[in-house]
C-alpha positions in Angstrom: 0.0 0.0 0.0 1.2 3.5 -0.8 3.1 5.1 2.1 1.8 8.1 4.0 3.5 11.2 2.6 2.8 14.8 3.2 2.5 17.6 0.6 6.3 18.3 0.8 7.4 14.8 0.2 8.1 13.9 3.8 7.2 10.3 4.7 5.2 10.1 8.0 6.5 7.3 10.2 5.9 8.5 13.7 2.6 8.9 15.6 2.2 10.4 19.1 -1.1 9.4 20.7 -2.4 11.3 23.8 -4.6 9.0 25.8 -5.7 11.7 28.3 -5.5 15.4 29.0 -5.4 14.8 32.7 -2.2 14.8 34.8 -1.2 14.4 38.4 1.4 17.2 38.2 0.9 20.8 37.3 4.2 21.8 35.5 4.5 25.5 35.0 5.3 25.2 31.2 2.3 22.9 30.6 -0.7 23.4 32.8 -2.3 26.1 35.0 -2.0 25.6 38.7 -5.7 25.8 39.2 -8.8 25.8 37.0 -7.8 23.4 34.3 -10.8 21.8 32.5 -10.7 18.3 31.2 -12.4 16.3 28.5 -15.5 14.3 29.5 -14.7 10.5 29.4 -17.1 10.0 26.5 -15.1 12.3 24.3 -11.9 10.3 24.8 -11.0 7.7 22.1 -11.6 4.2 23.4 -8.8 1.7 23.3 -10.6 -0.1 20.5 -10.7 3.1 18.4 -7.0 3.8 19.1 -6.1 0.2 18.1 -8.1 0.6 14.9 -6.5 3.9 13.9 -2.9 2.6 14.6 -3.6 -0.5 12.5 -4.7 1.7 9.6 -1.6 4.0 10.0 0.8 1.0 10.4 -0.4 -0.3 7.0 0.9 2.8 5.3 4.3 3.1 6.9 3.8 4.4 10.5 6.4 2.4 12.4 6.8 4.3 15.7 4.0 4.8 18.2 4.4 6.8 21.4 1.7 7.0 24.1 1.5 10.4 25.8 -0.8 12.6 27.8 -1.4 14.6 30.0 0.0 11.8 32.1 -0.9 8.5 30.3 -0.7 6.4 33.4 -3.7 8.2 35.0 -5.8 6.5 32.2 -7.3 3.3 33.6 -5.9 0.0 32.4 -3.2 1.5 30.2 -1.3 -1.9 29.9 -4.4 -3.2 28.0 -3.9 -0.6 25.3 -0.2 -1.4 25.2 -1.1 -5.1 24.7 -3.4 -4.2 21.9 -0.9 -2.1 20.1 2.0 -4.5 20.6 0.2 -7.0 18.4 0.3 -4.5 15.5 3.2 -4.2 13.0 4.9 -1.3 14.6 8.6 -1.4 15.3 8.8 1.0 18.3 6.1 1.2 21.0 7.0 3.7 23.7 5.6 5.7 26.6 6.3 9.2 27.7 5.5 9.7 31.4 6.2 11.9 34.3 7.1 8.8 36.2 5.0 9.3 39.3 2.9 6.2 38.8 5.4 4.3 36.6 7.0 2.0 39.2 3.8 0.4 40.2 2.6 -0.2 36.6 6.0 -1.1 35.1 5.7 -4.9 35.3 2.3 -5.0 33.6 3.5 -2.6 30.9 6.6 -4.6 30.1 4.5 -7.8 30.1 2.1 -6.2 27.7 4.9 -5.4 25.2 6.1 -1.9 26.0 9.5 -1.4 24.4 10.8 1.9 25.6 10.1 4.7 28.1 10.8 8.5 28.1 10.6 9.9 31.6 10.1 13.7 32.1 12.5 15.0 34.8 13.3 18.7 34.8 15.3 18.9 38.0 17.3 16.7 40.3 17.1 19.1 43.3 13.9 18.5 45.3 13.0 22.1 45.8 13.4 22.9 42.1 11.4 19.9 41.1 8.6 21.0 43.4 8.7 24.5 42.1 8.4 23.4 38.5 5.8 20.6 38.9 4.0 22.2 41.9 4.1 18.7 43.5 6.6 16.9 45.8 7.1 13.7 43.8 10.8 13.6 43.0 11.4 10.4 45.0 8.7 8.5 43.1 10.2 9.6 39.7 13.7 8.5 40.7 12.4 5.2 42.0 10.6 4.6 38.7 13.8 5.3 36.8 15.7 2.8 38.9 12.9 0.2 38.3 13.3 0.7 34.6 16.9 -0.4 34.9 15.7 -3.9 35.9 14.1 -4.4 32.5 16.7 -4.7 29.8 14.1 -4.7 27.1 13.3 -1.0 27.9 16.3 0.5 26.2 17.3 3.2 25.8 15.9 4.8 28.9 15.5 8.5 28.0 15.1 11.3 30.5 13.5 14.5 29.1 14.2 17.9 30.7 12.6 21.1 29.7 15.1 23.9 30.0 13.9 27.4 31.1 16.1 30.3 31.6 16.0 31.5 35.2 14.4 28.3 36.3 16.6 25.3 35.5 19.9 27.0 34.8 21.5 25.4 37.9 20.1 22.0 37.1 22.1 21.5 33.9 25.2 19.9 35.4 23.2 17.8 37.8 21.1 16.3 35.0 24.2 15.7 32.9 25.8 14.0 35.8 22.8 11.7 36.0 23.5 10.6 32.5 27.1 9.8 33.6 26.1 7.8 36.7 23.1 5.9 35.4 22.2 4.1 32.1 20.0 7.0 30.9 20.2 9.3 27.9 19.3 12.8 29.3 17.8 15.1 26.7 17.4 18.8 27.1 14.4 20.3 25.4 14.1 24.0 24.7 11.1 25.7 26.3 8.4 26.1 23.7 5.3 28.4 23.4 2.8 25.7 24.6 2.3 26.8 28.2 -1.3 27.1 29.4 -0.8 30.6 30.8 0.5 31.9 27.4 3.4 33.6 29.2 6.2 32.2 27.0 8.8 34.6 25.7 11.9 34.0 23.6 13.9 35.4 26.5 12.8 32.4 28.6 14.5 29.9 26.2 17.7 28.4 27.5 19.1 27.2 24.2 20.5 23.8 23.5 23.9 25.4 22.5 24.1 27.2 25.8 23.4 24.0 27.7 25.9 22.0 25.6 28.6 24.6 26.2 28.1 24.4 30.0 28.3 20.6 30.0 31.2 20.5 27.6 33.2 22.9 29.8 32.8 20.4 32.7 32.8 17.1 30.7 34.0 17.3 27.1 31.4 16.0 24.6 31.7 14.3 21.2 28.8 14.5 18.7 27.3 11.2 17.6 25.6 10.5 14.2 21.8 10.5 14.2 19.1 9.7 11.7 18.0 12.5 9.4 14.5 12.7 11.0 15.8 12.7 14.6 14.6 15.5 16.8 17.7 15.3 19.0 21.4 16.1 18.5 23.3 13.4 20.3 26.5 13.7 22.2 28.6 11.2 24.1 30.9 12.2 26.9 34.5 12.0 25.6 35.5 9.6 28.4 32.7 7.2 27.4 30.6 7.7 30.5 27.1 8.3 29.1 25.2 10.3 26.6 23.1 13.5 26.4 20.9 15.0 23.7 19.6 18.4 22.8 16.2 19.0 21.2 16.2 22.6 19.9 12.9 23.3 18.2 13.2 27.1 18.9 16.9 27.9 18.1 17.4 25.1 15.5 14.1 23.9 14.0 14.1 20.5 12.5 10.9 20.9 10.5 12.5 20.1 7.2 12.8 16.4 8.1 9.7 16.1 10.4 8.1 12.7 10.1 5.6 13.1 13.0 1.9 13.5 13.5 -0.1 13.7 16.7 -3.5 12.4 17.9 -5.2 14.2 20.7 -7.1 12.3 23.4 -10.4 13.3 21.7 -9.3 12.0 18.4 -8.2 15.1 16.6 -5.2 14.7 14.3 -2.6 17.4 14.5 0.0 17.5 11.7 2.3 19.8 13.7 2.8 20.4 17.4 2.0 24.1 16.7 -1.0 23.5 14.5 -3.9 25.9 14.6 -6.2 23.4 12.9 -7.2 19.9 13.6 -8.7 17.0 11.7 -11.5 15.0 13.3 -10.7 11.3 13.0 -13.0 10.4 15.9 -16.0 11.6 13.9 -15.0 9.5 11.0 -14.9 6.4 13.2 -18.0 7.1 15.2 -20.1 8.1 12.2 -19.6 4.6 10.8 -16.7 5.1 8.4 -14.9 2.0 7.3 -11.1 1.6 7.3 -10.8 2.8 3.8 -12.7 6.0 4.7 -10.5 6.4 7.8 -7.4 6.0 5.7 -8.7 8.6 3.2 -9.2 11.1 6.0 -5.8 10.4 7.4 -4.2 10.9 4.0 -6.1 14.1 3.5 -5.0 15.5 6.8 -1.3 14.6 6.3 -1.5 16.2 2.9 -2.1 19.5 4.7 0.9 19.1 7.0 2.6 22.5 7.6 6.0 23.2 6.1 7.3 24.5 9.4 6.1 25.9 12.8 7.3 29.6 12.2 8.1 30.3 15.9 10.9 32.7 14.9 8.9 34.5 12.2 6.8 37.7 12.4 3.1 36.9 12.9 3.7 33.5 14.5 0.4 32.2 15.9 0.6 30.0 19.0 -0.8 26.5 18.9 -4.6 26.1 19.4 -4.1 24.1 22.6 -1.6 23.9 25.4 0.8 21.0 25.8 -1.3 18.8 28.1 -4.2 19.0 25.7 -2.1 18.1 22.7 0.2 15.3 23.9 3.9 15.3 24.3 
């Protein structure tokens, strides 16, 4: 079957699926501290609907599926969804999580067929972690990371850290040291204009190059090769003790090779993280459309994928939803 390709010739191979917009943290760059409204349960895609959509996408070349939120582990029986998706012909089935509930669910997730985890961790100092997340859950996250080490099939273990100037500056070396001491790849992600309070400013972005220079001054780094569609620039420590990465969507956009699409928890396909429009695939399924109709809708949406996000251009329009409503 003809592969899924956008209007600029980019083959789409990666699908991020949000399973919920709810979360047990309230990170400052993602959700408001109070007053967040959440989707009614009836508006969420069922596991059967997600399985069906992934099956259709896999048939046209989508090989990487990542489950996100909100916090995906607050969705009941998530291992059941993992079990369903693990039976489909996808090469990489992963989970992005804040880690708070991960340790207790990890055995069931691994047994169901999960192949990889990305754990969000923006600070290794307890007071800073609590400041950013507005919750005191650092011990639970660290325990979950240690538990991941006991499952060799979950490799690589990636740690994602959002870097904000004036907030996480003094966390950089501590997070880098974590990559040296434990079998984790720590990746620094530039702060993007997806915060619920719409307070983002370019001045708040602690760039990947700045972070890399700080780490390199302490522990010299050597760049590693990466696939063309990779979002991350990878670096090994010159002495061989670990790896770090830098995801720089603001200072060094990687739109030219973007191979990703996103599905919100209520079944809206977003062809860019910063999309201002969405494509309703839930309606196609719930209105009785067969798989051929669903594939036609998927192809039509991908055909309208944006060339780039335009963050650094005059007239940039922020995304139509905040991060917890879109999916990481």
